[in-house]
PyMOL commands that place a pseudoatom at each C-alpha (Angstrom):
pseudoatom trace, name=CA, resn=UNK, resi=1, chain=A, elem=C, hetatm=0, pos=[162.597, 60.373, 23.703]
pseudoatom trace, name=CA, resn=UNK, resi=2, chain=A, elem=C, hetatm=0, pos=[159.221, 60.337, 25.320]
pseudoatom trace, name=CA, resn=UNK, resi=3, chain=A, elem=C, hetatm=0, pos=[156.788, 63.254, 25.288]
pseudoatom trace, name=CA, resn=UNK, resi=4, chain=A, elem=C, hetatm=0, pos=[153.410, 63.189, 27.042]
pseudoatom trace, name=CA, resn=UNK, resi=5, chain=A, elem=C, hetatm=0, pos=[150.237, 64.917, 25.858]
pseudoatom trace, name=CA, resn=UNK, resi=6, chain=A, elem=C, hetatm=0, pos=[148.527, 66.781, 28.705]
pseudoatom trace, name=CA, resn=UNK, resi=7, chain=A, elem=C, hetatm=0, pos=[144.783, 67.004, 29.368]
pseudoatom trace, name=CA, resn=UNK, resi=8, chain=A, elem=C, hetatm=0, pos=[144.900, 70.344, 27.517]
pseudoatom trace, name=CA, resn=UNK, resi=9, chain=A, elem=C, hetatm=0, pos=[146.381, 68.636, 24.404]
pseudoatom trace, name=CA, resn=UNK, resi=10, chain=A, elem=C, hetatm=0, pos=[149.795, 70.208, 24.943]
pseudoatom trace, name=CA, resn=UNK, resi=11, chain=A, elem=C, hetatm=0, pos=[153.144, 68.498, 24.392]
pseudoatom trace, name=CA, resn=UNK, resi=12, chain=A, elem=C, hetatm=0, pos=[156.405, 69.740, 25.854]
pseudoatom trace, name=CA, resn=UNK, resi=13, chain=A, elem=C, hetatm=0, pos=[159.490, 69.099, 23.764]
pseudoatom trace, name=CA, resn=UNK, resi=14, chain=A, elem=C, hetatm=0, pos=[162.287, 67.315, 25.634]
pseudoatom trace, name=CA, resn=UNK, resi=15, chain=A, elem=C, hetatm=0, pos=[165.243, 69.610, 26.447]
pseudoatom trace, name=CA, resn=UNK, resi=16, chain=A, elem=C, hetatm=0, pos=[167.555, 67.627, 24.163]
pseudoatom trace, name=CA, resn=UNK, resi=17, chain=A, elem=C, hetatm=0, pos=[165.302, 68.419, 21.189]
pseudoatom trace, name=CA, resn=UNK, resi=18, chain=A, elem=C, hetatm=0, pos=[164.423, 72.015, 22.154]
pseudoatom trace, name=CA, resn=UNK, resi=19, chain=A, elem=C, hetatm=0, pos=[168.104, 72.976, 22.466]
pseudoatom trace, name=CA, resn=UNK, resi=20, chain=A, elem=C, hetatm=0, pos=[168.549, 72.141, 18.763]
pseudoatom trace, name=CA, resn=UNK, resi=21, chain=A, elem=C, hetatm=0, pos=[166.229, 75.091, 17.924]
pseudoatom trace, name=CA, resn=UNK, resi=22, chain=A, elem=C, hetatm=0, pos=[167.512, 78.118, 19.846]
pseudoatom trace, name=CA, resn=UNK, resi=23, chain=A, elem=C, hetatm=0, pos=[165.323, 81.180, 19.458]
pseudoatom trace, name=CA, resn=UNK, resi=24, chain=A, elem=C, hetatm=0, pos=[162.464, 79.215, 17.876]
pseudoatom trace, name=CA, resn=UNK, resi=25, chain=A, elem=C, hetatm=0, pos=[159.132, 79.502, 19.698]
pseudoatom trace, name=CA, resn=UNK, resi=26, chain=A, elem=C, hetatm=0, pos=[156.750, 78.294, 16.978]
pseudoatom trace, name=CA, resn=UNK, resi=27, chain=A, elem=C, hetatm=0, pos=[156.533, 75.112, 14.930]
pseudoatom trace, name=CA, resn=UNK, resi=28, chain=A, elem=C, hetatm=0, pos=[154.250, 74.198, 12.044]
pseudoatom trace, name=CA, resn=UNK, resi=29, chain=A, elem=C, hetatm=0, pos=[152.644, 70.836, 12.862]
pseudoatom trace, name=CA, resn=UNK, resi=30, chain=A, elem=C, hetatm=0, pos=[151.362, 68.409, 10.236]
pseudoatom trace, name=CA, resn=UNK, resi=31, chain=A, elem=C, hetatm=0, pos=[150.415, 64.732, 10.249]
pseudoatom trace, name=CA, resn=UNK, resi=32, chain=A, elem=C, hetatm=0, pos=[151.992, 62.471, 7.634]
pseudoatom trace, name=CA, resn=UNK, resi=33, chain=A, elem=C, hetatm=0, pos=[151.570, 58.702, 7.677]
pseudoatom trace, name=CA, resn=UNK, resi=34, chain=A, elem=C, hetatm=0, pos=[150.301, 58.846, 11.281]
pseudoatom trace, name=CA, resn=UNK, resi=35, chain=A, elem=C, hetatm=0, pos=[153.399, 60.786, 12.379]
pseudoatom trace, name=CA, resn=UNK, resi=36, chain=A, elem=C, hetatm=0, pos=[153.484, 64.337, 13.726]
pseudoatom trace, name=CA, resn=UNK, resi=37, chain=A, elem=C, hetatm=0, pos=[156.063, 66.445, 11.890]
pseudoatom trace, name=CA, resn=UNK, resi=38, chain=A, elem=C, hetatm=0, pos=[157.190, 69.745, 13.389]
pseudoatom trace, name=CA, resn=UNK, resi=39, chain=A, elem=C, hetatm=0, pos=[158.893, 72.393, 11.252]
pseudoatom trace, name=CA, resn=UNK, resi=40, chain=A, elem=C, hetatm=0, pos=[160.433, 75.458, 12.928]
pseudoatom trace, name=CA, resn=UNK, resi=41, chain=A, elem=C, hetatm=0, pos=[158.749, 78.735, 11.974]
pseudoatom trace, name=CA, resn=UNK, resi=42, chain=A, elem=C, hetatm=0, pos=[160.007, 82.288, 12.363]
pseudoatom trace, name=CA, resn=UNK, resi=43, chain=A, elem=C, hetatm=0, pos=[157.161, 84.796, 12.562]
pseudoatom trace, name=CA, resn=UNK, resi=44, chain=A, elem=C, hetatm=0, pos=[157.507, 88.188, 10.931]
pseudoatom trace, name=CA, resn=UNK, resi=45, chain=A, elem=C, hetatm=0, pos=[155.227, 91.206, 11.306]
pseudoatom trace, name=CA, resn=UNK, resi=46, chain=A, elem=C, hetatm=0, pos=[152.421, 91.379, 8.744]
pseudoatom trace, name=CA, resn=UNK, resi=47, chain=A, elem=C, hetatm=0, pos=[153.338, 93.508, 5.762]
pseudoatom trace, name=CA, resn=UNK, resi=48, chain=A, elem=C, hetatm=0, pos=[156.958, 93.909, 6.843]
pseudoatom trace, name=CA, resn=UNK, resi=49, chain=A, elem=C, hetatm=0, pos=[158.202, 91.683, 4.042]
pseudoatom trace, name=CA, resn=UNK, resi=50, chain=A, elem=C, hetatm=0, pos=[155.559, 92.154, 1.328]
pseudoatom trace, name=CA, resn=UNK, resi=51, chain=A, elem=C, hetatm=0, pos=[158.192, 93.352, -1.126]
pseudoatom trace, name=CA, resn=UNK, resi=52, chain=A, elem=C, hetatm=0, pos=[160.270, 90.290, -0.309]
pseudoatom trace, name=CA, resn=UNK, resi=53, chain=A, elem=C, hetatm=0, pos=[157.308, 87.993, -0.912]
pseudoatom trace, name=CA, resn=UNK, resi=54, chain=A, elem=C, hetatm=0, pos=[156.566, 89.634, -4.248]
pseudoatom trace, name=CA, resn=UNK, resi=55, chain=A, elem=C, hetatm=0, pos=[160.227, 89.358, -5.246]
pseudoatom trace, name=CA, resn=UNK, resi=56, chain=A, elem=C, hetatm=0, pos=[160.304, 85.666, -4.338]
pseudoatom trace, name=CA, resn=UNK, resi=57, chain=A, elem=C, hetatm=0, pos=[157.099, 85.024, -6.295]
pseudoatom trace, name=CA, resn=UNK, resi=58, chain=A, elem=C, hetatm=0, pos=[158.683, 86.746, -9.320]
pseudoatom trace, name=CA, resn=UNK, resi=59, chain=A, elem=C, hetatm=0, pos=[161.842, 84.636, -8.984]
pseudoatom trace, name=CA, resn=UNK, resi=60, chain=A, elem=C, hetatm=0, pos=[159.730, 81.462, -8.758]
pseudoatom trace, name=CA, resn=UNK, resi=61, chain=A, elem=C, hetatm=0, pos=[157.753, 82.469, -11.821]
pseudoatom trace, name=CA, resn=UNK, resi=62, chain=A, elem=C, hetatm=0, pos=[154.418, 82.741, -9.981]
pseudoatom trace, name=CA, resn=UNK, resi=63, chain=A, elem=C, hetatm=0, pos=[152.089, 84.922, -12.030]
pseudoatom trace, name=CA, resn=UNK, resi=64, chain=A, elem=C, hetatm=0, pos=[148.854, 86.735, -11.106]
pseudoatom trace, name=CA, resn=UNK, resi=65, chain=A, elem=C, hetatm=0, pos=[146.894, 84.049, -12.974]
pseudoatom trace, name=CA, resn=UNK, resi=66, chain=A, elem=C, hetatm=0, pos=[148.516, 81.350, -10.807]
pseudoatom trace, name=CA, resn=UNK, resi=67, chain=A, elem=C, hetatm=0, pos=[147.383, 83.097, -7.635]
pseudoatom trace, name=CA, resn=UNK, resi=68, chain=A, elem=C, hetatm=0, pos=[143.828, 83.536, -8.940]
pseudoatom trace, name=CA, resn=UNK, resi=69, chain=A, elem=C, hetatm=0, pos=[143.733, 79.862, -9.944]
pseudoatom trace, name=CA, resn=UNK, resi=70, chain=A, elem=C, hetatm=0, pos=[145.013, 78.778, -6.503]
pseudoatom trace, name=CA, resn=UNK, resi=71, chain=A, elem=C, hetatm=0, pos=[142.362, 80.868, -4.741]
pseudoatom trace, name=CA, resn=UNK, resi=72, chain=A, elem=C, hetatm=0, pos=[139.654, 79.390, -6.957]
pseudoatom trace, name=CA, resn=UNK, resi=73, chain=A, elem=C, hetatm=0, pos=[140.951, 75.861, -6.261]
pseudoatom trace, name=CA, resn=UNK, resi=74, chain=A, elem=C, hetatm=0, pos=[141.029, 76.479, -2.477]
pseudoatom trace, name=CA, resn=UNK, resi=75, chain=A, elem=C, hetatm=0, pos=[137.486, 77.839, -2.458]
pseudoatom trace, name=CA, resn=UNK, resi=76, chain=A, elem=C, hetatm=0, pos=[136.196, 74.750, -4.315]
pseudoatom trace, name=CA, resn=UNK, resi=77, chain=A, elem=C, hetatm=0, pos=[137.666, 72.426, -1.679]
pseudoatom trace, name=CA, resn=UNK, resi=78, chain=A, elem=C, hetatm=0, pos=[135.618, 74.024, 1.119]
pseudoatom trace, name=CA, resn=UNK, resi=79, chain=A, elem=C, hetatm=0, pos=[132.280, 73.079, -0.397]
for i in range(1, 79): cmd.bond("trace and resi %d" % i, "trace and resi %d" % (i + 1))
show_as sticks, trace
zoom trace
């Protein structure tokens, strides 16, 4: 299917594709190997699921030290 980029850098998804994602208004867009990949995203209010996030981190084995290390790594990349 063909999609055209407008002068405002917007792309409209063809109906055949959009109907596969009912209720989804947002997509995460990344470029991999010169291809645009869209992943459906469901937004939740900030803080509404903090307990859920902490529970998931516990289940995944993510520790406080891991978070601190990730923040340090991310800050190094900016420089």
